[in-house]
C-alpha positions in Angstrom: 6.7 -27.1 -1.9 4.5 -28.3 1.0 3.9 -24.7 2.0 2.8 -23.9 -1.5 0.3 -26.8 -1.4 -1.1 -25.4 1.8 -1.7 -22.1 0.1 -3.4 -23.7 -2.9 -7.0 -23.5 -1.6 -6.6 -19.8 -0.9 -5.1 -19.2 -4.4 -8.0 -21.0 -6.0 -10.5 -19.1 -3.9 -8.8 -15.8 -4.7 -8.8 -16.5 -8.4 -12.4 -17.6 -8.5 -13.9 -14.9 -6.3 -11.5 -11.9 -6.8 -9.7 -12.1 -10.1 -12.4 -13.6 -12.3 -15.1 -11.1 -11.1 -12.7 -8.2 -11.6 -12.1 -9.4 -15.2 -15.9 -9.4 -15.8 -16.3 -5.9 -14.3 -13.4 -4.6 -16.5 -15.0 -6.2 -19.6 -18.4 -4.7 -19.0 -16.9 -1.4 -18.0 -15.2 -0.9 -21.3 -17.9 -2.3 -23.6 -21.4 -1.3 -24.7 -24.4 -3.5 -24.6 -23.7 -4.4 -28.3 -20.2 -5.4 -27.4 -18.3 -2.4 -28.8 -15.4 -0.7 -27.0 -16.2 2.5 -25.1 -14.9 4.7 -22.3 -18.2 6.3 -21.6 -19.1 4.0 -18.8 -16.1 4.9 -16.8 -16.3 8.6 -17.6 -19.9 8.6 -16.5 -18.5 9.2 -13.1 -18.1 12.8 -14.3 -21.9 13.3 -14.7 -23.3 15.9 -12.3 -25.4 13.4 -10.4 -22.6 10.9 -10.1 -20.1 13.7 -9.0 -22.5 14.8 -6.4 -22.9 11.2 -5.0 -19.1 10.7 -5.2 -18.4 14.0 -3.3 -21.0 13.0 -0.6 -19.4 9.6 -0.3 -16.0 11.1 0.2 -17.3 13.6 2.7 -19.1 11.0 4.8 -16.2 8.6 4.6 -13.7 11.2 5.8 -16.0 12.2 8.7 -16.5 8.6 9.7 -12.8 7.9 9.5 -11.9 10.9 11.7 -14.6 10.0 14.3 -13.3 6.4 14.4 -9.7 7.7 14.8 -10.7 10.1 17.6 -12.4 7.3 19.4 -10.0 4.5 18.7 -6.7 6.1 19.7 -7.6 7.2 23.2 -9.3 3.8 23.7 -6.2 2.0 22.6 -4.1 4.0 25.1 -6.5 3.2 27.8 -6.4 -0.5 27.0 -2.6 -0.4 27.0 -2.7 0.8 30.6 -5.0 -2.1 31.8 -3.7 -5.3 33.3 -3.6 -8.5 31.2 -7.0 -9.8 32.3 -8.9 -6.6 31.6 -7.2 -6.2 28.2 -8.6 -9.6 27.2 -12.0 -8.7 28.4 -12.0 -5.4 26.6 -10.8 -7.0 23.3 -13.6 -9.5 23.6 -16.2 -6.8 24.1 -14.8 -5.0 21.0 -14.7 -8.1 18.8 -18.0 -9.6 19.9 -20.3 -7.5 17.7 -18.2 -8.5 14.7 -19.4 -12.1 15.2 -22.9 -11.0 14.2 -23.9 -10.4 10.6 -23.4 -6.7 9.6 -26.9 -6.3 8.1 -28.5 -7.6 11.4 -26.5 -5.0 13.4 -27.6 -2.2 11.1 -31.2 -3.3 11.2 -30.9 -3.3 15.0 -29.7 0.4 14.7 -32.9 1.1 12.7 -34.9 0.1 15.7 -32.7 2.1 18.1 -32.8 5.3 16.0 -36.5 5.0 15.3 -38.9 7.7 16.6 -40.2 5.0 19.1 -36.7 3.6 19.6 -34.5 3.5 22.7 -32.8 6.8 22.2 -36.0 8.8 21.8 -37.6 6.9 24.7 -34.7 7.9 27.0 -34.7 11.5 25.7 -38.5 11.6 26.2 -38.0 10.9 29.9 -36.5 14.4 30.3 -39.2 16.0 28.2 -37.3 16.2 24.9 -38.0 14.8 21.4 -38.9 12.7 19.7 -36.3 13.4 17.1 -36.2 12.1 13.5 -32.8 10.5 13.4 -33.4 8.0 10.5 -33.0 8.9 6.9 -30.4 11.5 7.7 -26.6 11.9 7.0 -26.1 11.7 10.8 -27.7 8.2 10.9 -25.5 7.0 8.1 -22.4 8.3 9.8 -23.5 6.7 13.1 -24.0 3.4 11.4 -20.7 3.4 9.5 -18.8 4.4 12.7 -20.6 1.7 14.7 -19.9 -1.0 12.0 -16.3 -0.1 11.2 -14.9 1.1 14.5 -13.3 -2.2 15.5 -11.3 -2.1 12.3 -9.7 1.1 13.5 -9.2 0.0 17.0 -7.4 -3.3 16.4 -4.4 -2.1 14.3 -3.9 1.0 16.4 -4.1 -1.2 19.6 -1.5 -3.6 18.1 0.8 -0.7 17.2 0.5 1.0 20.6 1.2 -2.3 22.4 4.4 -2.7 20.3 5.9 0.5 21.9 8.3 -0.6 24.6 7.7 0.8 28.1 11.4 1.7 28.4 10.9 4.3 25.7 8.0 5.9 27.5 9.9 5.7 30.8 13.0 7.3 29.3 10.8 10.2 28.0 9.3 10.7 31.4 12.8 10.7 33.0 13.8 13.4 30.5 10.9 15.6 31.7 8.3 14.9 29.0 4.8 15.7 30.0 1.9 13.4 29.4 0.9 15.5 26.4 4.4 15.3 24.9 4.7 11.5 25.5 1.5 11.0 23.5 2.0 13.4 20.6 5.8 13.3 20.3 6.5 9.7 21.0 3.5 7.4 21.0 1.7 8.8 17.9 4.8 8.8 15.7 5.8 5.3 16.8 2.3 4.0 16.1 1.9 5.7 12.7 1.8 2.4 10.8 -1.2 1.3 12.9 -3.0 4.6 12.4 -2.5 4.5 8.6 -3.6 0.9 8.5 -6.7 1.7 10.6 -7.6 4.7 8.4 -7.3 2.5 5.3 -9.5 -0.3 6.8 -12.2 2.2 7.6 -12.1 4.8 4.8 -12.1 2.4 1.9 -15.1 0.2 3.1 -17.1 3.3 4.1 -16.4 4.9 0.7 -17.8 1.8 -1.1 -20.6 1.0 1.4 -24.2 0.8 0.1 -26.1 -1.3 2.7 -25.7 1.1 5.6 -26.8 4.2 3.5 -29.7 2.1 2.1 -31.0 0.9 5.5 -30.3 4.1 7.6 -30.8 6.6 4.8 -34.0 5.1 3.6 -33.0 5.5 0.0 -33.2 9.3 0.3 -29.5 9.9 0.5 -27.7 8.6 -2.6 -24.1 7.6 -2.3 -22.0 6.3 -5.1 -22.4 2.7 -3.8 -26.1 3.0 -3.9 -26.1 4.2 -7.5 -23.9 1.3 -8.5 -26.2 -1.1 -6.7 -29.2 0.3 -8.5 -27.5 0.0 -11.9 -27.0 -3.7 -11.3 -30.2 -4.7 -9.5 -32.8 -2.1 -10.6 -32.0 -1.0 -14.1 -29.9 -4.0 -15.0 -27.4 -1.8 -16.8 -24.3 -3.9 -16.1 -22.1 -1.8 -18.4 -22.7 1.5 -16.6 -22.6 -0.2 -13.2 -19.3 -1.8 -14.0 -17.9 1.5 -15.3 -18.8 3.3 -12.1 -17.4 0.4 -10.1 -14.2 0.6 -12.1 -14.0 4.4 -11.5 -14.5 3.8 -7.8 -11.8 1.1 -7.9 -9.4 3.8 -9.1 -10.2 5.8 -5.9 -9.5 2.7 -3.8 -6.2 2.0 -5.6 -5.1 5.6 -5.1 -5.9 5.3 -1.4 -3.9 2.0 -1.2 -0.9 3.5 -3.0 -1.0 6.5 -0.7 -1.1 4.1 2.3 1.7 1.9 1.0 3.9 5.0 0.3 3.5 6.3 3.9 3.9 2.9 5.5 7.1 2.4 3.5 8.5 5.7 4.7 7.5 4.8 8.3 9.3 1.4 8.0 12.5 3.2 6.6 12.4 5.7 9.5 12.1 2.9 12.0 15.1 1.1 10.5 17.2 4.2 10.7 
């Protein structure tokens, strides 16, 4: 019972800031402004403009997730090979940017990617540029990767660190090459961390609207930006909630897919 009392503040917080808002979103999603029942708000996701924004959101989210994975896994392997002191320093370097507000970090990227920013200044030293990097898909991808990369690195790093050295040594004794040790042993054994990292990057990047707004300049409309505009600009809470509910379905499908594969991975580890 004492443990339940300790969890009580979190339960209250969860009900107040997760459950209750979801109930309001569901109510507005399935009702009209007059209070009647409707499904049109949710099925508005099938409109041509909304489908275009959804497909673009999925495209950029997949690209960002793959880039994060390609950066995070080699980095996790490198960190695994470091001594204890260097590991702590590397983890601190990775986590340190997360202590700063996300909006401030993205606003700093605006300055870096500006025509008069650091990147164009450095490129200009060799006679190239300036390049227009802001208000492009590339800028949005760069911002999402920069913001969410630690969420890919940490679960993969933990999964890689859980692999026992004896297993790697046994593979080497049996003649496994470095390539085989990574792709036939380490990656399968760290699958749970990879799936967790993919989930932690893909879902937030799919629902992101601040980064596309700041780095895309409002010229590139993702689904998150459209939902934001329905709430804050047009004040159409019903349509905004309907689109949010439809997006929530994508998120739930992703979570179910993740849980299914993590369950299979746990079963394979048991056997």
